[in-house]
C-alpha positions in Angstrom: 0.1 0.0 0.0 1.5 3.3 -1.1 1.9 6.0 1.6 1.7 3.5 4.5 3.7 4.6 7.6 5.3 2.4 10.1 3.2 3.8 12.9 6.1 5.6 14.5 6.0 9.3 14.9 8.2 11.4 12.7 9.4 12.9 16.0 10.5 9.6 17.6 14.1 8.9 17.4 16.2 5.9 18.5 18.0 6.8 21.8 21.7 6.3 21.5 24.3 6.2 24.1 28.0 6.7 23.5 29.9 3.8 24.8 33.2 4.6 26.5 36.4 3.1 25.2 37.4 -0.1 26.9 38.5 0.5 30.4 37.0 4.1 30.6 34.2 4.7 33.2 30.7 5.4 32.2 29.5 9.0 33.0 26.2 8.9 34.7 23.5 11.6 34.8 25.1 15.0 35.1 28.5 13.6 34.2 29.1 11.8 37.5 31.7 9.0 36.8 30.6 5.5 37.6 33.5 4.0 39.5 33.4 0.7 41.3 33.4 0.8 45.2 36.9 0.8 46.6 39.0 1.9 49.3 42.3 3.9 49.1 43.8 6.5 46.8 43.4 4.5 43.6 39.6 4.5 43.1 39.5 8.2 44.1 42.2 9.0 41.6 40.2 7.1 38.9 37.1 9.1 39.7 39.0 12.4 39.6 40.5 11.4 36.2 37.0 10.5 34.8 35.5 13.8 35.9 34.5 15.7 32.7 36.1 18.9 31.5 37.1 21.5 34.0 35.8 19.4 36.9 38.8 17.0 36.7 41.1 20.0 37.5 38.9 21.0 40.4 38.9 17.4 41.6 42.7 17.3 41.7 42.7 20.7 43.5 40.2 19.5 46.1 42.1 16.2 46.7 45.4 18.1 47.1 43.9 20.5 49.6 42.5 17.7 51.6 45.8 15.8 51.6 47.7 18.8 52.7 45.2 19.7 55.4 44.6 16.2 56.8 47.8 14.2 56.9 47.0 10.4 56.4 43.5 11.1 55.2 41.5 8.0 54.4 39.8 7.7 51.0 37.2 5.6 49.3 34.7 5.6 46.5 31.2 4.5 47.5 27.9 5.2 45.6 30.0 6.6 42.7 31.3 9.4 45.1 34.7 9.9 46.7 34.7 10.0 50.5 37.3 11.3 52.8 37.8 10.5 56.5 40.4 10.6 59.2 43.0 8.0 59.5 41.2 6.4 62.6 38.5 4.2 60.9 36.3 4.7 64.0 36.0 8.4 63.2 33.9 8.0 60.0 33.8 10.2 56.9 33.8 14.0 57.0 33.4 14.9 53.3 32.1 13.6 50.0 32.1 14.7 46.3 29.6 14.4 43.5 29.6 15.7 40.0 26.7 17.5 38.5 26.2 18.9 35.0 27.3 22.5 36.0 29.2 22.1 39.3 30.9 19.8 41.7 29.1 19.4 45.0 31.1 19.0 48.2 29.1 17.5 51.1 30.3 18.3 54.6 28.6 15.7 56.7 28.8 17.8 59.8 28.8 21.1 58.0 26.3 22.8 60.3 29.1 22.8 62.9 31.5 24.7 60.6 32.3 28.4 61.0 31.2 30.0 58.8 28.6 27.4 57.8 28.9 26.4 54.1 26.1 28.1 52.0 24.3 25.0 50.7 21.5 23.6 52.9 20.3 20.0 53.0 17.1 18.2 54.1 19.4 16.7 56.8 20.1 19.3 59.4 23.8 18.5 59.9 24.9 18.3 56.2 25.9 21.5 54.3 27.0 21.8 50.8 29.7 23.8 48.9 28.9 23.9 45.2 32.0 24.7 43.1 31.2 26.2 39.7 33.8 26.8 37.0 36.2 29.5 37.9 34.8 29.9 41.4 36.8 27.8 43.9 37.7 29.6 47.2 40.6 27.3 48.1 41.5 29.1 51.4 37.9 28.9 52.7 37.7 25.3 51.6 40.9 24.3 53.4 39.6 25.9 56.5 36.3 23.9 56.3 38.3 20.7 55.6 40.4 21.3 58.7 37.4 22.0 60.8 35.3 19.1 59.4 38.2 16.6 59.9 38.2 17.4 63.6 34.5 16.5 64.1 33.1 13.0 64.5 32.4 11.8 60.9 29.5 9.8 59.3 29.6 6.0 59.4 28.7 5.2 55.7 
């Protein structure tokens, strides 16, 4: 029959996903790298290397500030987010990172106790966020928050 259509709308298109090269992590919604759960520096560095665009540089700067500020910091990746804690495993985690489309979110798990309190609020009363947008990273303030946060009892995640 001439003029018969397949029944599909002219607007419908096949959804395509770009597959990463072998060994490269998948970027989830907003560009957050999908990194397997792991403990130590290696999975955190893999996450940072996979952060898209300018966010990878910010990730390296964040990691360097934390290492300078908290000697012997403990690191892990859980739930596709790097976590940082004090060397004593009983102390818990004080900070986490997550990539979004336009910024990198730093979560201070006891952020309400920091002075000054980080600007981003949470539904959970103790958590505060610091959203880092391209070209707007206050490294000195961040280092001060990291120092304070590392001295508080962390989260058991």
